[in-house]
N, C-alpha and C positions, 0 to 999 in steps of 0.2 A: 567659217568659212574658209574653203582653204583651194585658191587659186593656183598653187606651183608655185615654185621659187625664179626669183630672178636674183640672178649674179651680180656684182656691183665690184667693177677692178677698177685700179687705176693708184696711182702714186699718192695716195692719201696716209695718215698715220693715224691710226685708228688707238684707242677711242676715241680722242680731243687734243692731237700734239700739235697740231696745225690748223689753218681756216678750212681745207680740202676736207679735212675728217667733220668739221662741223657741217658743212652743206651736203655731205654724202649720208649720212646720218640721219639728217632732217627730212631729206628727199625719199631716204627710205622707210619715215614715217607716214611719209604720205604713201606708199606703197603698200604699205601692211596694211591702212584705210579700208585697200580694195581686197585685201584678204589674202597678200603674195606672201609667201616668207622670203625674208631679205637677207641674204647673205653677202659677205664682203672678201674683197682680198685685197690686202694694203700692201706697205714696206714697213720692216722693222729695221732700223739703226743697228740696235740690240744683237742683233741676228747675226750669225757665221753664214757666209754664202752658202756652206754646204751644208746647212740645217735641213733636215727631212721635213715635207708640208707635214706628217703626219702626227708631227710634234707639236706643230703650231695652231692647232685651232683654238681658239678663245671664245667666249662668250663673256662681257660686262656690260650690264645693264640691260638685258636682253639685245644686246648688238652679238652677232654670230658673224666671226671673222677670221680668216686664215692668213697669217703672216708670210710673208717672204723677204728674204734678206736683201738691202741696198746695198745695191753693186759700189764699188770701189775700188776696183783696177780696171783697165781696159778691158781686159779679157772679160770681167764680170761685166761690166756695161755693153760688154758686143751682146750678150747672152741674155742680157737683160730688156736691148733693143730688137732682138730679132726670134727669141726663142721662145715658145710657148706653152713647154710640157708643164712648169708649174699652174697654169691655167688646166690645163686637159687635164692633171691629177687631183683638181679640186673639183671638177666641174662634172667628173666621173662618179663622184661620192654621192650625187643627187639623182635620184631617177625621174624627176618632174621640172626640170628647167623649162621654162618659159621663154625669158628674155637673159640677154646679158648688156649691161650699160656699162660703156669704158670712158672712165672722166680721164679727159685731155691726154688719151691713149699713145704711146709710142707709131707710128705708122705701120711699120714692117709688122709689127708683132698684132696691129689692129688688123692687115688684110689677112692674117694666117687666123685669126678668130672669127672676122668675117665667113673667111671659107669655112671653116667648121661649123659656125652656127647656119650659115645656110643649108649645108649638107644633112644636117640633122632636123633642121625645121626647128629653127630658135630664132626667136626674133635679134637684134642686133643694132642697138643704138649707142649714142654717145654722148656726154655731159660733157659740154664745151664751156668752158670759164675762162677761155684764155687766148690770144693770137702773140703766139711768143716771137721776143724781138733777140736778135744775136749781136746787136749792141754792145760796144765794149769788150769783145769776147775776141780767144785768137783764132789763127784761118780754122783751125783745124776743127774748132768749137761751129765756128759760122756757116762753113760747108756740112759738119753733118746734122747741126740743130735746124740749119736752114731748110736742107733739102725733108727733111724727117715734118718742121713743120708745112712745109710746101704740100707737101705728099697727102699730109691730114687733111689740112685746111681746105683744099682747094677741090682736093680729089675724093679722099676715101670718105668721109663724112658725106659726100652728097649721092653716095651708094646703099647709105645706111636706112633702114628701116624708119627710123625717127630720129630726131635729135633735140636733147634739153640745151637750152642757152640759157644765158647770163643776162644778156645786153639787150638793146634794142637795133644796135649794131650787127651784132651776128643773126639775130631773125630777121633784118632785113639784107642780110648776104647769102642768108640761104634759104630766103623765101618760096623763091622757085623749085626747092628740092625736094618737096614732102610734107610730111606732118613735123610739127615743130611748135614747142610750148615753151615759152620765156619764163623761168622762176628766177628770182635774184637770191642771194643766200638766204637762211630762214631759220629760227631762232623757235625754239619751245618756251614758251613762256610759263609752260608749270614747272620749269626745273628751278632749282635753288638759287642756280648763279644769274637770272635775271629778278630775282626779288628786288624789286623798284626802291630808290632811295626817296624819306621824304626831304621835299626841299629845307634846305637850311634857312632860320632866320637869324640876322644878327652878324652877317659872316660881311666884311667889309672889302677884303682883299680878294681878289678876280682870280681862279685859279685855272688855268690851262692847261692841256695835257696832250702828251702826245705817246700814242703807245704803238710801237713796232720796231722795224729796224728797217731805216730811210735807204740802204745802200748809198750806192754811186749815182742809181741813175732811177730808181725806186719812187722816194716821196722826196719832194724838194725844202724840204726841215731849213734848210741855212737860207732860201728866203725868208720864213719866215723870223728867224732869229735877226738875221740882217735890218730886216723893217722894224722889229722890238729896239731893236740899236737906235734905230733916228728918233724913237719915240723917249729920247731919255728923261723929258721931264718928266716923265709917268713911272712911278715904281712901286705903285700898292699894286702888285702880281707878285702871282709865282708862278712857273713853266715847267711843270713835269714832264720829263724826257723817261718815257719806261718804255727798258729792250735793250738799251747801248748804256754804253759808260762814256764818261767826258771824253776815254782816250781813243775809245774806238769814234766815237763822232768826229774828233780831231783828223784823225787816222785818213780818215777820207775827206775833210775840210781844211787843212792845214793854215790855209790862209786866215781863217776865221779865229786862231788862239786870240788875237788882243779882244778882238770883239767878247769873246764866249769867257775872258777875264773880268772885264767890264761889265759884265751881266750876271756875272758872279752870284750876288744877291736876289737875283730873280730867276735865277734857272736852277735844276737839282736834276743830275742825272741817275737814276735809279736801278740801271743797269737788268742786266733781263732779270725777269721776276714769273712766278708760276701764272697761266690764265687765269685763273680766279682773281690772283692779286693785284693783274693788269685792269681787267673789268671793276676792282675797287677804285683805282683810282680814278678813271674813268665818272663811275657814278658819283664822286666826290668832287669833280669840277664840274667850273660852272661852262666852261666848254671846251672840245676836243678840238682837235687841229688836223688836217688832211690837206696837202698839198701837191698834188702833181701835174704834169704838162697833158696839155689835150695829145696825145698821140695815138697810133691805132690800137696800141698795148692798153691805155687807159680806157678807150673807145672802146674796147671789144669785154673788156674786162668789168668788174666791178666789188668796190672795196666792201670788205668785212669789215675794216674799221668804223666805215659810216654806220651799216645796220650795229655792230653792238653799242654804239654810241647813242645812238636812235633810243635802242631799247633798252640801254641803261637810263634814260630820261636826261641827256647831256646833248644839248645842240650841239650841233657842229660847226666850224670856220674851215669853208674850203673853196675849190677853183670848181670852174663848170666845167667839168669833164665827163664824160660819158653820159650816163643816167643820172647823174648825180642832182639836179636840176627837179627830174620827177619826184624826188623824196626831199628836199628842202626848199622851205620856205622863207624868204625874207624875215629877220625879226622874230620867226615863231620858232622853228626848228637848227636855223643855224642863219649863217651869213656870209656872203661870197667875198673872196678877195683871188685878185689876178697876180700870179707870179711874175710877168712883165709890166706890170705896174705900180711900183712901189710908193709912189702919191697917193693914189687909190687904197692901195691895201693899206696905207698907214692912215690913212683916213676912218677906216670901216674896225682896223685895230685901234685906232686913241679911240670911237666910240663905245666900243666894248669895254676897255679898261676903263672908261669911265661910266659906266652902266653901274646903277643903285642895285641894292639888292633884293629887291622885288622884281623889277623889269628882268635880273637874270633867274628869278624864281618863276615869273610869269612863262620864258622860255622852256625852260625845265617842263613845265608844266605840261606845256603843250607835247612835248618829246613823249612823256608817261603818257597820255590819251592817244598815243600812238601805237597801232600795232600792225602797221602795214606788212612786217616780215614775220607775221607769226605764220607756220608754217602751214596750221588751218586752213588759213585764205585761200590756199591756191589746190586745194583736195578735188572742189569742182573743175577747175582748169584743166587739172594734170589728168582728172576722169574723162571728159573730153577726148583729151592728146592719147592716153590709152587707148579709150574705146578705138580710133581709128587706126591704131597701127595694129592691134589684134583681130580686128574686125578684118581686113587681109586673110584671115586664116579659112572664113567663112568660104 
């Protein structure tokens, strides 16, 4: 069955270099279930900006994609934000394009792609997973990014043929605008990286893990570390911090030097590792940690870290932000803490650090039994959405 080609374009880095890549590849697998040939246009930081598109077609594990260079200079960024020549060159290589899906795409370029699609009777959709913030950036960035975000989120998305959104927040925001389907980050359980670990017996020390890069405004890892420091009487645990070094963490949190040194025996910074190695740390942990403020950014998005942890069979210590409460059940697949209430968070963490191995394995088994993020669970829902989108052609 061949229903034509769908082109998926955005700032993801295929085949698996960022969370966005994992999302679009698994969404693409759903589209392939309906007989569509899915082609991607990604960005590649290793390419020179003068590279020709004809040299950059790739196919890895059945994923066909074309790569454009990642912009570095102001001139390159200007071309990236406003120019769609690359898109036109790729789309013209296919004679059966049925739809274009733009992943969090830059506003002016998105307007031009919309105009092209409308002229050529091609459906234009958006995959919307974030509502960006300009907090903490310089004035030029705030102006450019703020305008781009306003135009994309509040104007252009409302004019498209359909929207794929990642959260209830975005689903509710666009509820009156047309055809919408809500799809969280998905996984393919048949892939080797998701091979489940059997919960271990006889392990006494509690193993916590954070995997990622907290940055200055993303994950509030410092709150967890401060709370652990308050539990000085407990030491039978190890907290692996994967993704950054101790020096990188202290650069953003210099006031925690004393605390980090005091917790030296209980915290291990592992630095940047491969995605597979990161997943191995999560699989071998008793709990993963995810702490974020409840802002528009976190309500509009959805943490891939949570999806990976539950899929790996590891319950999550997290905050009640966005859609997380829909997927975390207390004492089964995780536990909730409050970054603004250190006393309450301390009580929760104390309970976890004193939990026996049998109870920890019981929670891991609840996660192992879950398959809520398996892409095949969203095939029927997506079919209903696409049937409505393409019915407009009849």
